[in-house]
C-alpha positions in Angstrom: 0.0 0.0 0.1 3.1 2.4 0.8 5.5 0.8 -1.3 5.7 3.4 -3.9 6.1 6.3 -1.7 8.7 4.1 0.3 10.5 3.5 -3.2 10.5 7.3 -3.9 12.1 8.0 -0.5 14.6 5.7 -0.7 15.7 6.6 -4.5 15.5 10.4 -3.4 17.8 9.4 -0.7 20.3 7.3 -2.8 20.3 10.6 -5.1 21.6 12.6 -2.4 24.4 10.2 -1.5 25.2 10.1 -5.4 25.4 14.0 -5.6 27.6 14.1 -2.6 30.0 11.5 -4.1 30.1 13.4 -7.5 30.4 16.6 -5.8 33.6 15.4 -3.8 34.7 13.9 -7.4 35.3 17.2 -8.7 37.3 18.5 -6.0 41.0 17.6 -6.6 41.7 17.1 -2.9 38.5 14.7 -2.3 38.5 13.3 -6.0 40.8 10.0 -5.1 38.4 8.7 -2.5 35.1 9.9 -3.2 33.9 6.4 -3.9 35.7 4.8 -1.2 35.1 6.8 2.1 31.9 6.8 4.2 29.4 9.1 3.1 29.8 11.1 6.8 33.3 11.7 6.0 32.5 13.0 2.5 29.9 15.1 3.9 32.5 16.6 6.6 35.4 17.2 3.8 32.6 18.9 1.7 31.6 21.0 4.7 35.2 22.0 5.5 36.0 22.6 1.7 32.6 24.7 1.2 32.5 26.6 4.9 32.0 30.0 3.6 29.0 28.8 1.2 27.3 26.7 3.8 25.2 28.0 6.5 24.8 26.2 9.8 21.4 25.2 8.7 22.7 23.8 5.3 25.2 21.4 7.1 22.6 20.5 9.6 20.3 19.7 6.6 22.8 17.5 5.1 23.8 16.0 8.2 20.4 15.1 9.1 19.4 14.0 5.8 22.4 11.5 5.3 21.3 9.8 8.7 17.7 9.9 7.4 18.5 8.2 4.1 20.2 5.6 6.3 17.3 5.2 8.5 14.8 4.9 5.6 17.1 2.8 3.6 17.4 0.0 6.6 13.8 0.1 7.2 14.4 1.9 10.7 11.2 4.3 10.4 11.0 4.9 14.0 14.2 6.4 14.0 13.5 8.0 10.4 10.8 9.6 12.1 13.1 11.3 14.9 15.3 12.4 12.1 12.6 14.2 10.3 11.8 15.8 13.6 15.2 17.2 13.7 14.5 18.6 10.6 11.8 20.4 12.2 9.3 18.3 10.2 5.9 17.7 11.9 5.2 14.0 12.1 2.0 13.1 13.5 0.8 9.9 14.4 -0.8 7.6 11.5 -2.9 5.8 13.9 -1.8 2.6 13.1 -2.6 -0.1 16.0 -0.6 -2.9 17.2 -2.4 -5.9 18.8 -0.8 -8.7 20.7 -2.3 -11.8 19.2 0.0 -14.4 20.2 -1.1 -17.6 21.5 -5.0 -16.7 21.2 -7.7 -18.8 19.9 -9.5 -17.4 16.8 -12.6 -16.3 19.0 -10.2 -14.4 21.1 -8.4 -12.9 18.3 -11.6 -11.8 16.6 -12.5 -10.1 20.0 -9.3 -8.4 20.2 -9.9 -7.1 16.7 -13.2 -5.8 17.3 -12.0 -4.2 20.6 -9.2 -2.7 18.9 -11.3 -1.2 15.9 -13.8 0.1 18.8 -11.0 1.8 20.6 -11.5 -0.1 23.6 -8.4 0.9 26.2 -5.8 -1.9 26.8 -6.8 -3.8 23.8 -4.2 -2.0 21.3 -1.2 -0.1 21.3 -0.4 2.9 18.9 2.6 2.0 16.9 3.5 5.7 17.3 3.8 5.1 20.9 6.4 2.4 20.7 9.9 3.2 21.4 11.6 1.6 18.1 10.8 -0.3 15.0 11.7 -3.4 16.8 9.1 -3.0 19.4 6.4 -1.5 17.0 7.3 -4.1 14.5 8.6 -3.5 10.8 5.6 -3.9 9.3 3.5 -1.9 11.9 6.2 0.9 11.5 6.0 0.8 7.6 2.3 1.3 7.8 2.7 4.2 10.5 5.1 5.9 8.3 3.1 5.2 5.2 -0.2 6.4 6.9 1.3 9.8 8.5 3.0 10.7 5.2 6.4 10.4 6.6 7.8 8.9 3.4 6.7 12.0 1.2 8.1 14.3 4.0 11.5 12.3 3.6 11.3 12.9 0.0 10.8 16.6 0.4 13.8 16.7 3.1 16.0 14.8 0.4 15.0 17.2 -2.4 16.1 20.1 0.1 19.6 18.6 0.5 20.2 17.7 -3.3 19.3 21.6 -3.8 22.2 22.4 -1.6 24.6 20.1 -3.3 23.4 21.4 -6.8 24.3 24.8 -5.4 27.8 23.9 -4.2 28.4 22.0 -7.5 27.5 25.3 -9.2 30.1 27.2 -7.2 32.8 24.5 -8.2 32.1 25.1 -12.0 32.8 28.7 -11.4 35.9 28.0 -9.6 39.3 27.7 -11.6 
């Protein structure tokens, strides 16, 4: 159901990495290891190289978007939501509910599902209230992130990061 928006976010995140590595490849001092270094190190080197052209906000956007990319690509949607929040992006609950249906009979399962649908306290837990993708389940958090629009928000954040990298690339072209 949310696979397309996830794929779009993952692709936009991959574009951030590619563009950072391509930019590093244009700079003689960084060229030799643009394909080998960890992305964090490349980001740090680029921030140092372009120190006069990057605001504190730009540097923070690049840093958090790199981390957000990792969280999206590794399906850690709970942590990805935290990174969106660091970027100042509002992430309301998607209202996805988690039920404990282990070791229950068919009749008990039906009752639990019915109680959760009716909002009976104690019958469920909101996935957004769980402390991690592990406790909320990858599937639960995938639904939560999709329902809440987190993948679209991540895509927008990645586009902002790419705009910063593109601006730096245009500075590099003008530099002899």
